[in-house]
C-alpha positions, 0 to 999 in steps of 0.5 A: 523469686518472690511473683506479685500476687493476684488480690480480690475486688468486691462483690456483696452477694453471691452467686451462681456462674457458669464462667465461675469456679469458687472457694471459701475464703479463709482468714490469715496470713496470704502466704507464697510457698517457693521452693527453688533448686531444693531451698524452701521461701515463705513470703508474705503479700508485702513480700515481707520472708518468714521461712524462720518463723513456719519450719513445718511449712520446709521440711520436704520438696515437692518434685520438681525443680522449682514451684510456686504456691499460692494459699493462705495460711491458718491457725485451727482453735482445737476447742472449735475446729475452726479457724482462728486468725487470733492465733495465726497472728499469735504465732506469726509474732512469735520470735521462735517457732511454737508447733505447739499452734499448728498450721495448715497451709491451704493452697489454692493456686500454682504459679510456677512449676519447672517454669512460668504457669502465671498466664496459664488460664486458673481451671489449668492451672488448678488442675496441676494443684489437684494432682501435687502430693498434698500433705499436712500441713499442706491442704487444698482450698475445696473448688467447684465450678459455676456452684457459688451459691453451694459454696457460700452455704456451706462458709456459712453453715461453718462461719468461716469468713466468706467464698471468692470466685474466680473466671476460669479463664483468669491469667494471673496478674501480680495486680488487685482484679476483677476476675477473682471476687470476694464476697465476706459475709459481714455481720452486721451489730446495732451499736453507739459511738460514746466518743470521736477521735479528732485527727485521725478521725474515728470513733469509739463504740460500744454494744448496746449492753454499753461492752466496749466493740472497739475503735472504727476508722473506716465507712465514713463518707464526708455526708456521715463525717459533717452529719457529727460534726454538727451536732457534737457540740449539742453533746460534749462531755469532755474534750482534749487536742484529741477526743472529744467525749459525748455525754449520750451515745450516738446509734449506728450500725455496724458490720465487721467480719466477727469477734475477738476472743476478747468481745472487740469487733475484727476491723469495725466498718461504719455502715450508717447511723440508726435515724 
């Protein structure tokens, strides 16, 4: 039985706090691993059943009648030794499992252990998790009490996505909650807007060297959109019903969680114009 997942709210800066436990944030596929009566099921955050795509996660049972684990499914780049979002998405979309792309299930919570334990405080669920016999491809996500800055320094050194802060006494609720916080290591990039999509609104950006960075759909508030539309008539080079090509690039700042292997930004977000 799938259980609705607890989601994180955003915070901008890392912090220390005695009421929190801190973890590195992995960049992969949110996964719920369910064992019931000797059968295993795998679900994504959106309740998509993907058991057949990752058979290596179904080959061993834990010594319980029922168990539900929450975590992140990741793939490691063999060249860099770092998690690789493109690799896990490639594996996810394959029709047949390809074990040449090895995966790891980074487990960070236990929701059910021969009964529903979601109302137990987070630190108690974590203690249960630490006593599970986790063997590869299962791995326990590291956790530190109170010392968020140490986790932040570690994820920065390994160029990871960010960190997660979980209130020690928080129960597990199947919705977004301020008891779980994420702090993302955004990469800030100077860029130029070179074309505008009229609907749905988006812009295409290039780097300062003229390399394509990709489509930017998020981050524009009404003030930004109004300002951009106000100058478009004077810098329009070509226009059709979908796109406006500009005679000159508009300098701006984007933020992103990193680059793809082709040099594009991962889901870039508009931050501001450079005036």
